[in-house]
N, C-alpha and C positions, 0 to 999 in steps of 0.2 A: 504494500499500499504506500502510495506517495502522497505527502501532505505539503501543501503550500503555505507559507508563512510569511510574515514581515517582521522584522526586528526593529523595535521602537524604544524610545526612553523619554522620560521627562526628568531632567536634573539628575541623569544617571541611574534613575529607577526604572530598570529595563524589563521588558517582557517580550515573550514571543506572542505575536498577535496572529489570530487564525479567523478568517472569515468563514463563518459556518454556512454562508449561502453557497460557497464552493467547496467546502470540505465537510465530511461526515465525522464528527468526534464523538465516539460512544463511551469512552473511558476518560474524562478530562482529569480525573484525580491522578491516575497513574501516568497519564500523558504528560502532565506538569512536573512530576518528579523525575521523569526521564529527560525531558527537554531542558529542564533548568540546570542540568550538570554543566558546569564551565569548563570541565576538562575533557569530557567525552562526548558532548552533545552541543547544541546551539548555545546554551547558557543564558541564564536570567533569573530574576526574582520570582518567576512563575510564568504562567501563560494567561492571556485574556482572549476569551472568545467573543467575537463580534456576530451577535445572532439576529435574526429577525425579530421585530416587535410590532404588535398591534397598536401600541399606545405611544411610541416614539420613532425616531428615525432608525434606531437599532436598540438592542439590548446589550449590556456588557455583564459578561460573567468572569469573575477573577478566580484563579487557583494559585495558591502559594506554592513555593516550591517543595513544601512537604505534602502537598496534595489537598490541603484543606481549602475550602471555599471562602473567599472574602466577601463582604457586603459592598465595599467601596473602596476605590483607589483614585485620589485626587491626580497623581501623576498619570496613571494609566487612562483615565477618562479623557484627558486632554489630548493623548495620542489617538484614542478612538475617534475623537471629533476630526482631527486632521486625516485619518485614513477615510472617514466617511466623506469628507468635503473632496479629498484628492481623487476619490474613486466615483465621484457623482452621485453618491448615496444621500447627500444632503444638499439640497438646492440653495437653502439660505445659510450664508456663512455666519449671519448674525443671530441665528436662532436654531442651532442644532439641538436636538433633543435625544438623550440617551437614558434608557431605562436601566436601573440598577436594583439591586436588593434594598437599597436605601432610598428608592423612590426615583423619580424622573428628574434629571439634572438638565439645566439649560446652558449651553455654551456658545461662545462667539469667537471667531478667529480675527484677531486684529491684524496680523501680518502672516503671510505666508510665501516664503522665497523659495519654495520647491522642496528642498530637504528639510528645512526647519520652519516651524510656525510659533507665533505667539498667541495663546489661547487663554482666554478667561472663561471661568466656570462659576456659576452660582451654586455653592455648596449647600445652600439652604441655612436654616437656623441651627445654631450650636445647641445641643441638649445639656443642660447642667443638672438635671434631676437624677440623684443617685440611682434610683431605681430603674430609670429608663436607660442608663448607660450600658449595661447594668452593672452595680456593685451592690454588696451587702452592708456597705456603711450604715450606720443607724441614722446618720443625718441626712436631710433632704438634698443638700448641696455640699459638695466636697471641694473646698477651697483652703489650701494650705493647712491640711489635716495630717497628723503624724501616722506613719505606718512602720511598723518594725519588720525588718527582713533579716534573719539570723542574727539577732541581737543588736542590729544597728538601725537607728530610726531616720526615717526620711519624711520630709513634709510633702505631700502631694496635692495635685488639683486634678480633677477627674472631669472629662469633657467627652461627649459622643459628637461625631460628625457624621453619623450614620454607622460608624464603627468606634469602638471603645477606645479612649487614650487616657494614660495617666502621666501627668507632667511632673517633673522634678527639676526645681531650680537650682542651680549649682554656680559657684565662681568661675570654674574652669571646665567648660565642656569637654575640651579635648583630652583631658586627663581622668575624666569620669569612668568608672567600672562599668560600661554599658553593657558588655556581655554578662558579667557576673550578676549585676543587680537586676539588668533588664530581662535575663532568662528566668531568674526567680520570680520577679514580680509579675511578668506576663502570664505565667500559670498559676498565680497565687490563688487560693479559694476564695479571696475577697472579690475576685471577678469571675462571676459564673460562666461567662463566655471568653475567657481570657482578655487580654489588653495589650494594646501597643504603648510602648513606654518611650517617652520623649525626656531627654536630658537637655536642659536650656540654660545658656547663659545671657543675661541681658547686657547687651553693648551699650545701648542708650535707649531712649524712649521710642525710637523708630527703627531700631536694628536688634534682632535676636540671632544668637547662633545655636543651632540645635544638632544633635545626633539622635538617631532613632533605632529602637529595637522593635522590629515588627514581629508579632504573633505569627508563627508559621514560615518565617523567612529569615529571622535573625537580624543584624545589623545591616542596613540598607544605606545606599548613598543619598537617599532622599525619600520623604513620604509627604505627599501633598496634604492628606487629611491630618497628618500630624503636625505639619507647619500650621495648619488652619487651627487645631486644637491649642497649639503652643501660644498663638497670638491671643486666642480667647482667654486662656489661662493667664497670660501676662496682664490683660486688661483687668480681669476680674481680682488680680493681686494688686492692681494700682501702678504696674511697671509701663504699661502703654495706655494710649488714649483710644476709646472707641471711635469709629468713624474715620480713623487716619489709615494711610496706606503704611504697613510696617513691612520692612524687608527682612525676610527669614534667609539666614546664611546655612547652607546645608553642606555636606561634604561634597555633593554633586552639582551644586549650583545655587542660585537664588530664586526664590519665590516672592511675590508681592501679595500681601494678605490684608483685606479690609474687613474688620469685624464691626458691625452695627447692629441696632435692634431689628433691622429688616433681614439680616442674614450674614453670611460670609462669603466674600468674593476672593477667588484666587486667580492670579495671572502668572502664567510661565511658559516655558518652552515645551514643544513637542517636536521630537526628532525622529525621522525615519533614518534608521542606520543601513539597513539593506534587506532585501527580499530574496527568497529562495525556495527550494523544494528539497524536502527530506524523504528518504526511504525509511519506512517504519518496519 
């Protein structure tokens, strides 16, 4: 069996994209595990299926490199929008709609130079309710709350952007124990569905530096929903102002996030790396 694919990334958060109108994918969990291997296969943080939708221009399904299915990927959905536009599957570049497990998201392409595009996505409203994130914290809202991991206490802020995030503010993000703390916290019983963990340093009121441990993938170069959640957490803790553009510096690049009472807007790149065909 031969499978056609497109390799794309947003800020280094890379996936293997498969157009399901042209390919039959019957076992996406195992396919993601196989194709994500960076030594023996195409390599990536997982696979993203671009499927037909009755509600939008397309439906996005995300599978992490461990085979688990994710609800939302901010970097991935920007690449889906570029793919749809480049392939004539979305006629309106200012109103591209993509169905996800976190609802329908609306995107617009500001620039498209061929290989790379600048895409804005309306990520919807941030969820701060502990029950809806979900967590089993006894409080309704988790902002700067202590949690103990193997005898060490961390203050965390919890946010959902359609997928759960736990944010830890630290003085120096580049020396943070992302793997050690992130891997333990991401599967802690206080988060029934697991959680993505962001380690954030505040550069100033308009700039944040973050590293991300993603459930199902480990540390990635970037996480779009994690960048959004980090800005929300920064505003809720008084480090940034709502309604202003905040630049988030990730290992793979920069994203511009604007958090307001109306929702969260994210702007960043979407890059086509190459396309090909693989024998399975």
